[in-house]
C-alpha positions in Angstrom: 79.1 87.4 96.1 75.5 88.1 96.4 73.8 91.2 95.2 73.9 93.9 97.8 70.5 95.4 98.5 70.4 98.8 97.8 69.1 100.5 101.0 69.9 103.2 103.4 70.6 101.7 106.6 69.7 103.2 109.8 72.5 105.2 111.4 72.9 105.7 115.4 73.7 109.2 115.8 76.4 109.5 118.6 77.6 112.8 120.3 81.2 112.2 121.6 84.3 113.6 122.5 87.6 113.2 120.4 90.5 111.7 122.3 92.6 114.7 122.4 90.2 117.6 122.8 87.1 118.6 124.4 85.5 119.5 121.1 82.1 117.6 120.8 82.2 115.2 117.5 78.8 113.7 116.0 79.6 110.3 114.8 77.6 107.5 113.3 77.6 103.9 113.8 76.2 102.1 110.7 73.9 98.8 110.9 75.6 97.7 107.9 78.1 94.9 108.8 81.6 95.8 107.3 82.4 92.1 107.5 80.3 91.8 104.2 82.9 93.5 102.0 86.2 92.7 104.0 87.5 89.7 101.4 90.6 88.1 100.5 90.2 88.9 96.7 87.7 91.5 95.0 86.2 91.7 91.6 85.1 94.9 89.6 81.7 93.9 90.2 82.5 94.0 94.1 83.8 98.0 93.5 80.6 98.6 91.4 78.5 97.5 94.2 80.4 99.3 96.8 80.3 102.4 95.1 76.4 102.2 94.7 76.4 101.7 98.7 77.8 105.5 98.5 75.3 106.5 96.1 72.5 104.9 97.9 73.5 107.1 101.2 75.1 104.2 103.1 78.1 105.3 104.9 79.8 102.1 105.1 80.4 102.2 101.2 83.3 104.3 102.0 85.3 101.6 104.2 84.0 98.9 101.6 85.7 101.0 98.8 88.9 101.9 100.9 88.9 98.0 101.7 89.0 97.2 98.0 91.9 99.7 97.5 93.7 98.6 100.5 93.8 94.8 99.2 94.8 96.5 95.9 98.0 98.0 97.6 96.5 101.3 96.2 96.9 103.0 100.0 96.6 106.4 98.8 93.2 105.6 97.1 92.1 103.7 100.5 93.2 106.6 102.7 91.3 108.7 100.4 88.0 106.9 100.8 88.3 106.1 104.6 88.9 109.8 105.1 85.6 110.3 103.4 83.7 108.0 105.6 85.6 109.8 108.6 84.3 113.1 107.3 80.8 111.8 107.1 81.2 110.8 110.7 81.4 107.2 110.6 83.1 105.7 113.5 84.3 102.4 111.7 86.3 104.9 109.1 88.5 105.9 112.2 89.3 102.2 113.1 90.1 101.3 109.2 92.4 104.6 108.9 94.0 103.2 112.1 94.5 99.8 110.5 95.8 101.3 107.4 98.6 103.7 109.3 99.3 101.0 111.8 99.7 98.0 109.0 100.7 99.6 105.7 101.9 103.2 106.2 104.0 102.5 109.2 102.7 105.2 111.3 101.9 103.9 114.7 101.2 107.3 116.3 98.5 108.2 113.9 97.4 104.8 113.9 96.8 105.1 117.9 95.2 108.6 117.5 92.5 107.1 115.0 92.2 104.1 117.2 91.4 105.9 120.3 89.0 108.2 119.0 87.1 105.1 117.7 87.8 103.0 120.9 86.6 105.7 123.1 83.4 105.6 121.1 82.5 102.0 121.3 84.3 100.5 118.7 85.7 97.0 120.3 88.3 96.3 117.5 89.9 99.7 117.8 90.4 99.2 121.5 91.8 95.5 120.7 94.2 96.8 118.1 95.3 99.6 120.7 96.1 96.7 122.9 98.0 94.9 120.3 100.3 98.0 119.6 101.0 98.6 123.1 101.7 94.8 123.7 104.0 94.5 120.9 106.2 97.5 122.7 106.0 95.5 125.8 103.8 98.2 127.6 101.9 95.6 129.4 100.0 97.9 131.6 98.7 100.1 128.8 98.0 97.0 126.6 95.8 95.4 129.5 93.9 98.4 129.6 93.0 98.5 125.9 92.4 94.8 125.9 89.9 95.0 129.0 88.2 97.8 127.0 87.5 95.7 124.3 86.4 93.1 126.4 83.8 95.0 128.2 82.5 96.1 125.0 81.9 92.4 124.0 85.4 91.2 122.4 85.7 87.9 123.9 89.2 87.4 121.9 90.8 89.9 123.8 90.7 87.9 126.6 93.0 85.5 125.0 95.2 88.4 124.6 95.0 89.3 128.2 96.1 85.6 129.0 99.3 85.8 126.9 100.4 89.0 128.6 100.0 87.3 131.9 101.9 84.3 130.6 104.9 86.7 129.3 104.5 88.3 132.9 105.1 84.8 134.3 101.7 85.3 136.2 100.8 81.7 135.1 97.8 81.1 137.3 96.3 84.3 136.4 96.9 83.2 132.5 95.3 79.8 133.1 92.1 81.2 134.7 91.9 83.9 131.8 92.2 81.5 128.9 89.7 78.8 130.8 87.2 82.1 131.2 87.7 82.7 127.2 87.0 79.0 126.5 83.8 79.2 128.7 82.8 82.3 126.6 83.0 80.4 123.7 86.6 81.0 122.3 87.7 78.1 120.7 91.1 79.1 120.4 91.3 79.2 123.8 91.3 75.3 123.9 94.2 75.2 121.7 96.1 78.0 123.8 95.6 75.7 127.1 96.8 72.6 125.0 99.9 74.2 124.1 100.1 75.6 127.4 100.4 72.3 129.1 102.3 70.5 126.5 105.2 73.4 126.1 105.4 75.3 129.6 108.1 73.8 131.5 106.8 73.8 135.1 103.2 73.0 134.0 104.1 70.1 131.5 101.5 67.5 131.4 100.8 66.0 128.0 97.7 64.3 129.2 96.4 67.5 130.4 97.1 69.2 127.0 95.6 66.4 124.8 92.6 66.6 126.8 91.9 70.4 125.8 92.9 69.8 122.3 90.2 66.8 122.2 87.6 69.3 123.9 88.4 72.3 121.3 87.9 69.6 118.4 84.6 68.3 119.7 83.4 71.8 119.9 84.3 72.5 116.2 88.2 73.6 116.5 90.0 72.6 113.2 93.1 74.1 114.7 92.9 71.7 117.8 92.5 68.8 115.3 95.6 70.0 113.5 97.3 70.3 116.8 96.6 66.8 117.7 97.9 65.7 114.1 101.3 67.5 115.0 101.2 65.9 118.2 100.9 62.6 116.4 103.3 63.3 113.8 106.2 64.8 115.5 106.1 63.3 119.4 104.6 59.8 118.3 105.8 59.2 114.9 102.5 57.7 114.3 101.9 59.0 110.7 98.3 57.2 110.1 97.0 59.1 113.2 98.6 62.3 112.3 96.9 61.9 108.8 93.5 61.2 110.4 93.4 64.0 112.7 94.8 66.4 109.7 92.2 65.4 107.8 89.8 65.8 110.6 91.1 69.5 110.8 90.8 70.0 107.2 87.0 68.9 107.3 86.5 71.8 109.9 88.2 74.3 107.6 91.6 74.5 109.1 94.5 75.6 106.9 96.9 74.8 109.1 95.9 71.0 109.1 95.7 70.7 105.4 99.2 72.6 104.9 100.9 70.0 107.4 99.1 67.0 105.7 100.7 68.3 102.4 103.8 68.5 104.2 103.8 65.2 105.6 103.1 63.5 102.5 106.0 65.5 100.6 108.8 65.9 103.2 108.4 62.3 105.2 106.1 60.0 103.5 107.7 61.3 99.8 104.1 60.7 98.4 104.2 63.6 95.8 100.8 62.5 94.5 98.9 62.7 97.6 100.9 65.9 98.6 100.1 67.6 95.5 96.2 66.6 95.7 95.8 68.0 99.5 97.6 71.0 98.6 95.3 72.0 95.8 92.3 70.7 98.1 93.5 73.2 100.8 93.6 76.1 98.2 90.2 75.1 96.6 88.3 74.3 99.6 89.8 76.3 102.6 91.7 79.1 100.6 94.9 77.6 102.1 97.7 80.2 100.3 100.5 78.6 102.2 99.4 75.5 100.6 100.0 76.7 96.9 103.4 78.3 98.1 104.3 75.0 99.2 102.9 73.2 96.0 105.3 75.6 94.0 108.2 74.5 96.2 107.5 70.8 95.7 107.0 71.3 91.7 110.5 73.7 91.8 112.8 71.8 94.2 111.6 68.0 94.4 110.1 67.5 90.9 112.0 70.1 88.8 108.6 70.7 87.0 109.5 74.5 86.4 106.4 75.4 84.4 104.0 74.1 87.3 106.3 75.7 90.0 106.0 79.2 88.0 102.1 78.6 87.7 101.6 78.3 91.4 104.5 80.9 92.4 102.6 83.4 90.4 99.1 82.3 91.7 100.4 83.0 95.2 101.9 86.1 94.3 98.5 87.6 93.0 97.1 86.8 96.5 100.0 88.8 98.1 102.5 86.2 99.2 106.0 87.8 99.5 107.9 84.3 99.3 106.4 83.2 96.6 107.4 86.4 94.6 110.9 86.2 95.6 111.3 82.5 95.2 109.6 82.7 91.6 112.6 85.2 91.1 115.0 82.7 92.5 114.2 80.1 90.3 114.4 82.1 87.3 117.9 83.1 88.4 119.4 80.1 89.5 117.2 77.0 87.8 116.3 78.8 84.6 119.2 81.2 83.9 116.9 83.9 83.0 118.3 87.1 84.1 115.6 89.4 82.8 112.5 87.4 84.5 114.7 87.4 87.5 115.1 91.0 88.0 111.3 91.6 86.9 110.3 89.3 90.1 113.0 90.5 92.2 111.7 93.9 91.6 108.2 92.9 92.4 109.5 91.1 95.8 111.4 94.2 96.6 108.3 96.5 96.2 106.3 94.2 98.5 109.0 94.7 101.3 111.4 91.9 100.7 114.9 93.2 101.6 116.9 90.2 100.4 115.3 90.9 96.9 117.1 94.2 97.0 120.3 92.7 97.8 119.8 90.2 94.8 118.9 93.1 92.3 122.1 95.0 93.6 124.1 91.7 92.6 122.7 91.6 89.5 123.6 95.0 88.5 120.3 96.9 89.2 119.8 99.9 91.1 116.5 99.7 93.0 114.8 102.9 94.8 
């Protein structure tokens, strides 16, 4: 990561109303882009730089440190720093608190409270996330309200979410129109969604039209559309040469889906384990495909009985937060290596990550897990 410049960002001062009261609150929206410190993995150096942001008076520093601790699964510390940002009047901190409560602390009502404050004060991401919560509750009218608000604030991705609601409501013509609008506004995923729609929706099934949308998406730079073309040729045409060609094109555009499916094609259908291993590793190294290293570990474990390599890749995936890799490592120790001590150790880690089956396994091994 490049050294973060030490400077005090200009902040926009906004006088706003909180969601449930008429009390005025002065909030600030920093010019510092939070995306700079939202990473898959962090180093101690990153934490030092984020703390330096705070010392330099940059209010987004609190959110950067909070994101660091959230990735480390230290939710108490994450909440502490997001709250510090909130107390400084940072709008983004309300969004991050909403995300923390929604995704990790299992308190949707608290998440709604914070998202609503942020959304009512210009945070499109918070409005979109409110839409997601209501969408999952099948409260489509409320979900559409927040997706529309997010779209009005410039979030074209929310159009896709709106289209999916119309589709679930069987309002297919409106869904198609919404997906097409999203595509025209530059949302490449819309081409993939339209391709899937015409290939899968019973009353609208038109493979030729679906493929046309995949191709258009690919031409505009969508690796996901290339992956979809690979899947079409693999599963429906059984033309593995063309499937491989399209999966490779998807990989070149950074698609995790494409390279993961390419590895699976080599491993499961062609039984070409060397090529499978090569592509799984490329997927991890080049496009950060976590699923690739999980599949790589399974290949070493199940097909090749190479337990040393399986353990190495399962642990690599575990360190990146893959709960399935953690469980399967425990299963390997229990069933393949007959190593009860290590099995218990890794089942405990899986259980801590939220795997309910791991808890049952621990009971069968005579371990009470709280």
